[in-house]
Biopython code that builds the backbone (N, CA, C, O; Angstrom):
import numpy as np
from Bio.PDB.StructureBuilder import StructureBuilder

atoms = [
    (1, "MET", "N", (57.128, -170.197, 4.432)),
    (1, "MET", "CA", (56.924, -168.877, 4.019)),
    (1, "MET", "C", (55.583, -167.614, 3.978)),
    (1, "MET", "O", (55.738, -166.407, 4.165)),
    (2, "LYS", "N", (54.068, -168.455, 3.626)),
    (2, "LYS", "CA", (53.090, -167.446, 3.810)),
    (2, "LYS", "C", (52.785, -167.424, 5.276)),
    (2, "LYS", "O", (51.683, -166.931, 5.516)),
    (3, "ASN", "N", (53.570, -167.890, 6.486)),
    (3, "ASN", "CA", (52.527, -167.615, 7.769)),
    (3, "ASN", "C", (54.150, -166.927, 7.302)),
    (3, "ASN", "O", (54.190, -167.082, 6.081)),
    (4, "LYS", "N", (55.266, -166.354, 7.687)),
    (4, "LYS", "CA", (55.569, -165.205, 8.161)),
    (4, "LYS", "C", (55.204, -163.965, 6.974)),
    (4, "LYS", "O", (55.454, -162.789, 7.238)),
    (5, "ASN", "N", (54.720, -164.282, 5.932)),
    (5, "ASN", "CA", (53.933, -162.712, 5.454)),
    (5, "ASN", "C", (53.013, -162.180, 6.284)),
    (5, "ASN", "O", (52.958, -161.082, 6.837)),
    (6, "ILE", "N", (51.913, -163.622, 6.295)),
    (6, "ILE", "CA", (51.079, -162.293, 7.531)),
    (6, "ILE", "C", (51.485, -162.310, 9.011)),
    (6, "ILE", "O", (50.663, -161.734, 9.724)),
    (7, "LYS", "N", (52.362, -162.736, 9.542)),
    (7, "LYS", "CA", (52.778, -162.226, 10.503)),
    (7, "LYS", "C", (53.634, -160.637, 9.952)),
    (7, "LYS", "O", (53.936, -159.816, 10.819)),
    (8, "PHE", "N", (53.808, -160.486, 9.140)),
    (8, "PHE", "CA", (54.464, -159.400, 8.854)),
    (8, "PHE", "C", (54.007, -158.299, 8.521)),
    (8, "PHE", "O", (54.456, -157.164, 8.676)),
    (9, "ILE", "N", (52.590, -158.875, 7.797)),
    (9, "ILE", "CA", (51.007, -158.145, 7.623)),
    (9, "ILE", "C", (50.561, -157.913, 8.716)),
    (9, "ILE", "O", (49.925, -156.859, 8.741)),
    (10, "LEU", "N", (50.605, -158.359, 9.504)),
    (10, "LEU", "CA", (49.824, -158.234, 11.040)),
    (10, "LEU", "C", (50.541, -157.141, 12.489)),
    (10, "LEU", "O", (50.033, -156.459, 13.378)),
    (11, "LYS", "N", (51.530, -157.381, 12.191)),
    (11, "LYS", "CA", (52.873, -157.035, 12.019)),
    (11, "LYS", "C", (52.668, -155.066, 11.972)),
    (11, "LYS", "O", (52.797, -154.397, 12.998)),
    (12, "ARG", "N", (52.449, -154.646, 11.045)),
    (12, "ARG", "CA", (52.914, -153.607, 10.176)),
    (12, "ARG", "C", (51.653, -153.076, 10.314)),
    (12, "ARG", "O", (51.858, -151.866, 10.415)),
    (13, "VAL", "N", (49.896, -153.368, 10.410)),
    (13, "VAL", "CA", (48.924, -153.175, 10.606)),
    (13, "VAL", "C", (48.758, -152.733, 11.929)),
    (13, "VAL", "O", (48.190, -151.647, 12.044)),
    (14, "LEU", "N", (49.330, -153.659, 13.588)),
    (14, "LEU", "CA", (49.173, -153.442, 14.987)),
    (14, "LEU", "C", (50.318, -152.485, 14.928)),
    (14, "LEU", "O", (51.037, -152.646, 15.914)),
    (15, "LEU", "N", (50.618, -151.827, 14.367)),
    (15, "LEU", "CA", (51.698, -150.753, 14.608)),
    (15, "LEU", "C", (50.960, -149.859, 13.538)),
    (15, "LEU", "O", (50.432, -148.942, 14.166)),
    (16, "VAL", "N", (50.777, -149.771, 12.598)),
    (16, "VAL", "CA", (49.150, -148.750, 11.905)),
    (16, "VAL", "C", (48.593, -147.897, 13.046)),
    (16, "VAL", "O", (48.588, -146.704, 13.347)),
    (17, "ALA", "N", (48.073, -149.171, 13.598)),
    (17, "ALA", "CA", (46.743, -149.178, 13.891)),
    (17, "ALA", "C", (47.237, -148.188, 15.554)),
    (17, "ALA", "O", (46.709, -147.146, 15.941)),
    (18, "ILE", "N", (48.453, -149.015, 16.284)),
    (18, "ILE", "CA", (48.756, -148.033, 17.268)),
    (18, "ILE", "C", (49.849, -146.589, 16.750)),
    (18, "ILE", "O", (50.343, -145.815, 17.571)),
    (19, "ALA", "N", (50.053, -146.485, 15.235)),
    (19, "ALA", "CA", (50.445, -144.400, 15.398)),
    (19, "ALA", "C", (49.167, -144.286, 15.502)),
    (19, "ALA", "O", (48.922, -144.319, 16.708)),
    (20, "ILE", "N", (48.083, -144.154, 14.832)),
    (20, "ILE", "CA", (46.745, -143.701, 15.021)),
    (20, "ILE", "C", (45.996, -143.723, 15.629)),
    (20, "ILE", "O", (44.858, -143.613, 15.172)),
    (21, "TYR", "N", (46.297, -143.934, 17.515)),
    (21, "TYR", "CA", (45.986, -143.647, 17.969)),
    (21, "TYR", "C", (46.767, -143.320, 18.672)),
    (21, "TYR", "O", (46.136, -142.934, 19.655)),
    (22, "VAL", "N", (48.362, -143.132, 18.964)),
    (22, "VAL", "CA", (48.514, -141.867, 19.300)),
    (22, "VAL", "C", (48.280, -140.680, 18.932)),
    (22, "VAL", "O", (47.682, -139.689, 19.351)),
    (23, "VAL", "N", (48.996, -141.051, 17.892)),
    (23, "VAL", "CA", (48.206, -139.674, 16.652)),
    (23, "VAL", "C", (46.981, -138.514, 16.981)),
    (23, "VAL", "O", (46.910, -137.298, 16.806)),
    (24, "TYR", "N", (45.825, -139.808, 17.694)),
    (24, "TYR", "CA", (44.113, -139.383, 17.156)),
    (24, "TYR", "C", (44.894, -138.687, 19.473)),
    (24, "TYR", "O", (45.173, -137.682, 20.127)),
    (25, "THR", "N", (44.796, -140.560, 19.600)),
    (25, "THR", "CA", (45.610, -139.138, 21.545)),
    (25, "THR", "C", (46.626, -138.245, 22.083)),
    (25, "THR", "O", (46.576, -137.948, 23.277)),
    (26, "PHE", "N", (47.313, -137.901, 21.520)),
    (26, "PHE", "CA", (47.213, -136.250, 21.191)),
    (26, "PHE", "C", (46.630, -135.580, 20.284)),
    (26, "PHE", "O", (45.548, -135.100, 20.622)),
    (27, "LEU", "N", (46.782, -135.493, 19.829)),
    (27, "LEU", "CA", (45.177, -134.388, 19.214)),
    (27, "LEU", "C", (44.404, -133.847, 20.396)),
    (27, "LEU", "O", (44.284, -132.807, 21.044)),
    (28, "SER", "N", (44.017, -134.881, 20.355)),
    (28, "SER", "CA", (42.608, -134.610, 21.717)),
    (28, "SER", "C", (43.349, -134.649, 22.636)),
    (28, "SER", "O", (42.817, -135.656, 23.104)),
    (29, "GLN", "N", (44.148, -134.437, 23.347)),
    (29, "GLN", "CA", (45.112, -133.524, 24.276)),
    (29, "GLN", "C", (45.262, -132.205, 24.141)),
    (29, "GLN", "O", (44.685, -131.320, 24.772)),
    (30, "GLN", "N", (45.898, -132.126, 23.466)),
    (30, "GLN", "CA", (46.876, -130.367, 22.248)),
    (30, "GLN", "C", (44.834, -129.973, 22.120)),
    (30, "GLN", "O", (44.717, -128.872, 22.657)),
    (31, "LYS", "N", (43.875, -130.300, 21.802)),
    (31, "LYS", "CA", (43.316, -129.224, 21.643)),
    (31, "LYS", "C", (42.504, -129.436, 23.202)),
    (31, "LYS", "O", (42.435, -128.355, 23.788)),
    (32, "SER", "N", (41.840, -130.671, 24.038)),
    (32, "SER", "CA", (42.231, -130.069, 25.597)),
    (32, "SER", "C", (42.631, -129.115, 25.934)),
    (32, "SER", "O", (42.040, -128.095, 26.287)),
    (33, "LEU", "N", (43.945, -129.399, 25.845)),
    (33, "LEU", "CA", (44.828, -128.523, 26.482)),
    (33, "LEU", "C", (44.411, -126.946, 25.926)),
    (33, "LEU", "O", (44.273, -125.934, 26.613)),
    (34, "ASN", "N", (44.286, -127.074, 24.673)),
    (34, "ASN", "CA", (44.096, -125.473, 24.105)),
    (34, "ASN", "C", (42.248, -124.484, 24.655)),
    (34, "ASN", "O", (41.939, -123.321, 24.394)),
    (35, "MET", "N", (41.433, -125.529, 25.423)),
    (35, "MET", "CA", (40.583, -125.193, 26.241)),
    (35, "MET", "C", (40.558, -124.703, 27.557)),
    (35, "MET", "O", (39.829, -123.918, 28.163)),
    (36, "TYR", "N", (41.732, -125.499, 27.891)),
    (36, "TYR", "CA", (42.020, -125.860, 28.931)),
    (36, "TYR", "C", (42.894, -123.924, 29.303)),
    (36, "TYR", "O", (42.760, -123.714, 30.509)),
    (37, "ASN", "N", (43.482, -122.949, 28.744)),
    (37, "ASN", "CA", (43.910, -121.980, 28.269)),
    (37, "ASN", "C", (43.443, -120.862, 28.212)),
    (37, "ASN", "O", (43.596, -119.733, 28.679)),
    (38, "ALA", "N", (42.587, -121.653, 27.256)),
    (38, "ALA", "CA", (41.456, -119.856, 27.140)),
    (38, "ALA", "C", (40.665, -119.976, 27.931)),
    (38, "ALA", "O", (39.684, -119.234, 27.990)),
    (39, "ASP", "N", (40.919, -121.090, 28.867)),
    (39, "ASP", "CA", (39.643, -120.886, 30.089)),
    (39, "ASP", "C", (40.368, -119.939, 30.683)),
    (39, "ASP", "O", (39.779, -118.887, 30.931)),
    (40, "ALA", "N", (41.714, -120.055, 31.035)),
    (40, "ALA", "CA", (42.907, -120.196, 32.594)),
    (40, "ALA", "C", (42.394, -118.730, 31.757)),
    (40, "ALA", "O", (41.702, -117.984, 32.451)),
    (41, "LYS", "N", (42.613, -118.378, 30.666)),
    (41, "LYS", "CA", (43.279, -116.325, 30.412)),
    (41, "LYS", "C", (41.730, -115.428, 30.592)),
    (41, "LYS", "O", (41.365, -114.358, 31.078)),
    (42, "ARG", "N", (41.177, -116.482, 29.947)),
    (42, "ARG", "CA", (39.472, -115.776, 30.648)),
    (42, "ARG", "C", (39.583, -114.954, 31.868)),
    (42, "ARG", "O", (39.435, -113.765, 32.151)),
    (43, "TYR", "N", (39.986, -116.334, 32.645)),
    (43, "TYR", "CA", (40.128, -116.144, 34.205)),
    (43, "TYR", "C", (40.284, -114.980, 34.778)),
    (43, "TYR", "O", (39.616, -114.135, 35.373)),
    (44, "MET", "N", (41.874, -115.268, 34.262)),
    (44, "MET", "CA", (42.361, -114.558, 34.451)),
    (44, "MET", "C", (42.223, -112.433, 34.246)),
    (44, "MET", "O", (42.620, -111.547, 35.003)),
    (45, "GLU", "N", (41.550, -112.363, 33.001)),
    (45, "GLU", "CA", (41.226, -111.203, 33.040)),
    (45, "GLU", "C", (40.373, -110.991, 34.028)),
    (45, "GLU", "O", (40.752, -110.352, 35.010)),
    (46, "GLN", "N", (38.675, -111.640, 33.922)),
    (46, "GLN", "CA", (38.083, -111.659, 35.129)),
    (46, "GLN", "C", (38.261, -111.632, 36.176)),
    (46, "GLN", "O", (37.215, -111.698, 36.822)),
    (47, "ILE", "N", (39.890, -111.500, 37.245)),
    (47, "ILE", "CA", (39.985, -111.540, 38.256)),
    (47, "ILE", "C", (41.035, -110.184, 37.570)),
    (47, "ILE", "O", (42.096, -109.950, 38.149)),
    (48, "ALA", "N", (40.763, -109.610, 36.712)),
    (48, "ALA", "CA", (41.572, -108.596, 36.488)),
    (48, "ALA", "C", (40.458, -107.532, 36.947)),
    (48, "ALA", "O", (40.484, -106.489, 37.601)),
    (49, "GLN", "N", (39.617, -108.173, 36.395)),
    (49, "GLN", "CA", (38.280, -106.716, 36.308)),
    (49, "GLN", "C", (38.122, -106.453, 37.917)),
    (49, "GLN", "O", (38.070, -105.362, 38.486)),
    (50, "GLU", "N", (38.043, -108.190, 38.671)),
    (50, "GLU", "CA", (36.909, -107.290, 40.293)),
    (50, "GLU", "C", (38.358, -106.525, 41.275)),
    (50, "GLU", "O", (38.360, -105.868, 42.316)),
    (51, "GLU", "N", (39.442, -106.976, 40.388)),
    (51, "GLU", "CA", (40.374, -105.872, 41.436)),
    (51, "GLU", "C", (40.176, -105.102, 41.269)),
    (51, "GLU", "O", (39.835, -104.418, 42.234)),
    (52, "GLU", "N", (40.197, -104.172, 39.290)),
    (52, "GLU", "CA", (39.614, -103.109, 40.019)),
    (52, "GLU", "C", (38.849, -102.522, 40.159)),
    (52, "GLU", "O", (39.040, -101.307, 40.219)),
    (53, "LYS", "N", (37.431, -103.117, 40.299)),
    (53, "LYS", "CA", (36.325, -102.599, 40.737)),
    (53, "LYS", "C", (36.744, -103.082, 42.777)),
    (53, "LYS", "O", (35.611, -103.011, 43.252)),
    (54, "LYS", "N", (37.051, -103.207, 43.160)),
    (54, "LYS", "CA", (37.687, -103.834, 44.536)),
    (54, "LYS", "C", (38.320, -102.875, 44.609)),
    (54, "LYS", "O", (37.927, -102.278, 45.612)),
    (55, "GLU", "N", (39.255, -102.227, 44.040)),
    (55, "GLU", "CA", (40.118, -100.907, 44.860)),
    (55, "GLU", "C", (39.280, -99.586, 44.533)),
    (55, "GLU", "O", (39.411, -98.578, 45.227)),
    (56, "GLU", "N", (38.210, -99.656, 43.185)),
    (56, "GLU", "CA", (37.255, -98.610, 43.413)),
    (56, "GLU", "C", (36.788, -98.392, 44.543)),
    (56, "GLU", "O", (36.854, -97.313, 45.132)),
    (57, "LEU", "N", (36.037, -99.861, 45.131)),
    (57, "LEU", "CA", (35.042, -99.293, 46.064)),
    (57, "LEU", "C", (36.094, -99.973, 46.901)),
    (57, "LEU", "O", (35.635, -101.062, 47.247)),
    (58, "ASN", "N", (37.259, -99.802, 47.353)),
    (58, "ASN", "CA", (37.403, -99.350, 48.712)),
    (58, "ASN", "C", (38.178, -97.548, 48.595)),
    (58, "ASN", "O", (38.959, -96.979, 49.357)),
    (59, "GLN", "N", (37.622, -97.159, 47.490)),
    (59, "GLN", "CA", (38.155, -96.203, 47.546)),
    (59, "GLN", "C", (36.787, -95.216, 48.331)),
    (59, "GLN", "O", (36.605, -94.370, 49.206)),
    (60, "THR", "N", (36.085, -95.993, 47.350)),
    (60, "THR", "CA", (34.191, -95.157, 47.699)),
    (60, "THR", "C", (34.966, -95.396, 49.519)),
    (60, "THR", "O", (35.339, -94.566, 50.348)),
    (61, "LYS", "N", (34.943, -96.603, 49.528)),
    (61, "LYS", "CA", (34.360, -96.787, 50.929)),
    (61, "LYS", "C", (34.985, -95.902, 52.057)),
    (61, "LYS", "O", (34.431, -95.496, 53.079)),
    (62, "ALA", "N", (36.365, -95.682, 51.602)),
    (62, "ALA", "CA", (38.032, -94.588, 52.564)),
    (62, "ALA", "C", (37.286, -92.854, 52.438)),
    (62, "ALA", "O", (37.256, -91.956, 53.279)),
    (63, "ASN", "N", (36.784, -92.904, 51.111)),
    (63, "ASN", "CA", (35.640, -91.402, 50.658)),
    (63, "ASN", "C", (34.411, -91.409, 51.028)),
    (63, "ASN", "O", (33.568, -90.987, 50.237)),
    (64, "ILE", "N", (33.999, -91.917, 52.389)),
    (64, "ILE", "CA", (32.469, -92.235, 52.109)),
    (64, "ILE", "C", (31.887, -91.520, 53.316)),
    (64, "ILE", "O", (30.846, -91.852, 53.883)),
    (65, "ASN", "N", (32.400, -90.854, 53.534)),
    (65, "ASN", "CA", (32.277, -90.138, 55.453)),
    (65, "ASN", "C", (33.285, -88.692, 55.239)),
    (65, "ASN", "O", (33.444, -87.793, 56.064)),
    (66, "SER", "N", (33.912, -88.806, 53.808)),
    (66, "SER", "CA", (33.488, -87.011, 53.739)),
    (66, "SER", "C", (32.327, -85.953, 53.108)),
    (66, "SER", "O", (31.131, -86.029, 52.827)),
    (67, "LYS", "N", (33.239, -85.066, 53.060)),
    (67, "LYS", "CA", (31.685, -84.007, 52.567)),
    (67, "LYS", "C", (31.228, -83.286, 51.192)),
    (67, "LYS", "O", (30.302, -82.663, 50.672)),
    (68, "ASP", "N", (32.671, -83.864, 50.942)),
    (68, "ASP", "CA", (32.624, -83.417, 49.064)),
    (68, "ASP", "C", (31.746, -85.136, 49.053)),
    (68, "ASP", "O", (30.950, -85.030, 48.120)),
    (69, "TYR", "N", (31.651, -85.980, 49.416)),
    (69, "TYR", "CA", (31.252, -86.954, 48.598)),
    (69, "TYR", "C", (29.360, -87.263, 49.267)),
    (69, "TYR", "O", (28.472, -88.063, 48.973)),
    (70, "ILE", "N", (29.451, -86.525, 49.907)),
    (70, "ILE", "CA", (27.935, -87.244, 51.140)),
    (70, "ILE", "C", (27.587, -85.864, 50.231)),
    (70, "ILE", "O", (26.485, -85.979, 49.695)),
    (71, "GLU", "N", (28.223, -84.662, 49.945)),
    (71, "GLU", "CA", (27.401, -83.680, 48.817)),
    (71, "GLU", "C", (26.767, -84.145, 47.998)),
    (71, "GLU", "O", (25.552, -84.334, 47.932)),
    (72, "GLU", "N", (27.696, -84.392, 47.212)),
    (72, "GLU", "CA", (28.060, -85.371, 45.608)),
    (72, "GLU", "C", (26.660, -85.800, 45.871)),
    (72, "GLU", "O", (25.736, -85.038, 45.588)),
    (73, "ILE", "N", (26.484, -86.749, 46.296)),
    (73, "ILE", "CA", (25.755, -88.273, 46.639)),
    (73, "ILE", "C", (24.211, -86.821, 47.410)),
    (73, "ILE", "O", (23.371, -86.344, 46.646)),
    (74, "ALA", "N", (24.224, -86.746, 47.731)),
    (74, "ALA", "CA", (22.528, -85.562, 48.004)),
    (74, "ALA", "C", (22.238, -84.580, 45.706)),
    (74, "ALA", "O", (21.417, -84.747, 44.804)),
    (75, "ARG", "N", (22.904, -84.115, 45.809)),
    (75, "ARG", "CA", (23.224, -83.242, 44.162)),
    (75, "ARG", "C", (22.888, -84.753, 43.771)),
    (75, "ARG", "O", (22.369, -85.279, 44.756)),
    (76, "ASP", "N", (22.958, -85.383, 43.025)),
    (76, "ASP", "CA", (23.265, -86.628, 42.106)),
    (76, "ASP", "C", (21.771, -87.388, 42.105)),
    (76, "ASP", "O", (21.054, -87.601, 41.127)),
    (77, "LYS", "N", (21.449, -87.844, 43.980)),
    (77, "LYS", "CA", (20.878, -89.178, 43.896)),
    (77, "LYS", "C", (19.840, -88.248, 44.314)),
    (77, "LYS", "O", (18.810, -88.644, 43.767)),
    (78, "LEU", "N", (19.526, -86.948, 45.186)),
    (78, "LEU", "CA", (18.440, -86.970, 45.743)),
    (78, "LEU", "C", (17.718, -85.892, 45.555)),
    (78, "LEU", "O", (16.570, -85.675, 45.941)),
    (79, "ASN", "N", (18.746, -84.917, 44.676)),
    (79, "ASN", "CA", (17.781, -83.805, 44.354)),
    (79, "ASN", "C", (17.709, -82.641, 45.374)),
    (79, "ASN", "O", (16.849, -81.762, 45.439)),
    (80, "MET", "N", (19.257, -82.904, 46.483)),
    (80, "MET", "CA", (19.054, -82.197, 46.795)),
    (80, "MET", "C", (20.501, -80.475, 47.399)),
    (80, "MET", "O", (21.619, -80.603, 47.898)),
    (81, "TYR", "N", (20.222, -79.985, 47.265)),
    (81, "TYR", "CA", (20.950, -78.101, 47.051)),
    (81, "TYR", "C", (20.772, -77.928, 48.179)),
    (81, "TYR", "O", (19.957, -78.419, 48.959)),
    (82, "LEU", "N", (22.259, -76.548, 48.405)),
    (82, "LEU", "CA", (22.313, -76.197, 49.598)),
    (82, "LEU", "C", (21.566, -74.934, 49.731)),
    (82, "LEU", "O", (20.999, -74.638, 48.679)),
    (83, "PRO", "N", (21.380, -74.067, 50.726)),
    (83, "PRO", "CA", (20.751, -73.431, 50.879)),
    (83, "PRO", "C", (20.962, -71.842, 50.276)),
    (83, "PRO", "O", (21.937, -71.116, 50.474)),
    (84, "ASN", "N", (20.315, -71.681, 49.854)),
    (84, "ASN", "CA", (19.886, -70.060, 48.947)),
    (84, "ASN", "C", (21.903, -70.740, 48.044)),
    (84, "ASN", "O", (23.042, -70.964, 48.451)),
    (85, "GLU", "N", (21.241, -70.766, 46.908)),
    (85, "GLU", "CA", (21.986, -72.198, 46.108)),
    (85, "GLU", "C", (20.725, -72.365, 44.315)),
    (85, "GLU", "O", (19.781, -73.145, 44.188)),
    (86, "LYS", "N", (21.120, -71.570, 43.503)),
    (86, "LYS", "CA", (20.730, -71.206, 42.630)),
    (86, "LYS", "C", (20.638, -72.524, 41.460)),
    (86, "LYS", "O", (21.664, -72.759, 40.822)),
    (87, "VAL", "N", (19.561, -73.254, 41.234)),
    (87, "VAL", "CA", (18.903, -74.265, 40.344)),
    (87, "VAL", "C", (18.071, -74.425, 38.973)),
    (87, "VAL", "O", (16.863, -74.636, 38.862)),
    (88, "TYR", "N", (19.081, -74.261, 37.911)),
    (88, "TYR", "CA", (18.502, -73.704, 36.174)),
    (88, "TYR", "C", (18.391, -75.682, 36.111)),
    (88, "TYR", "O", (19.086, -76.698, 36.085)),
    (89, "ILE", "N", (16.777, -75.123, 36.116)),
    (89, "ILE", "CA", (16.946, -76.466, 35.073)),
    (89, "ILE", "C", (16.972, -76.312, 33.199)),
    (89, "ILE", "O", (17.053, -75.146, 32.815)),
    (90, "ASP", "N", (16.912, -77.371, 32.110)),
    (90, "ASP", "CA", (16.355, -77.361, 30.626)),
    (90, "ASP", "C", (16.077, -76.887, 30.711)),
    (90, "ASP", "O", (16.440, -76.023, 31.508)),
    (91, "ILE", "N", (15.137, -76.834, 30.049)),
    (91, "ILE", "CA", (13.532, -77.271, 29.931)),
    (91, "ILE", "C", (13.557, -77.870, 27.994)),
    (91, "ILE", "O", (12.537, -77.893, 27.305)),
    (92, "ASN", "N", (14.647, -78.192, 27.599)),
    (92, "ASN", "CA", (14.993, -78.026, 26.169)),
    (92, "ASN", "C", (14.985, -79.653, 26.450)),
    (92, "ASN", "O", (15.768, -80.213, 25.683)),
    (93, "LYS", "N", (14.473, -80.340, 27.130)),
    (93, "LYS", "CA", (15.614, -82.065, 27.131)),
    (93, "LYS", "C", (14.168, -82.526, 26.790)),
    (93, "LYS", "O", (13.931, -83.717, 26.592)),
]
sb = StructureBuilder()
sb.init_structure("model")
sb.init_model(0)
sb.init_chain("A")
sb.init_seg("    ")
for serial, (resi, resn, name, xyz) in enumerate(atoms, 1):
    if name == "N":
        sb.init_residue(resn, " ", resi, " ")
    sb.init_atom(name, np.array(xyz, "f"), 0.0, 1.0, " ", f" {name:<3s}", serial, name[0])
structure = sb.get_structure()
């Protein structure tokens, strides 16, 4: 009779230990899965941003030899102007 009670108690303890292990494993895997999903979302956003940059660069590449683009760069970056063009400088800056 006492031997049966000990076996019964050991089986219960073993089942509880297994249940605790299963729940712990499930929760840790769920935490890892959530972390991986967040990483995947962040990477997809980065890919979208880089695709936009790529499109802008392709547009620039297509227009790089156009007269308007060359004139814009000469004005903005090199401070060059067309002959007989009046340039006004704001001295209040």
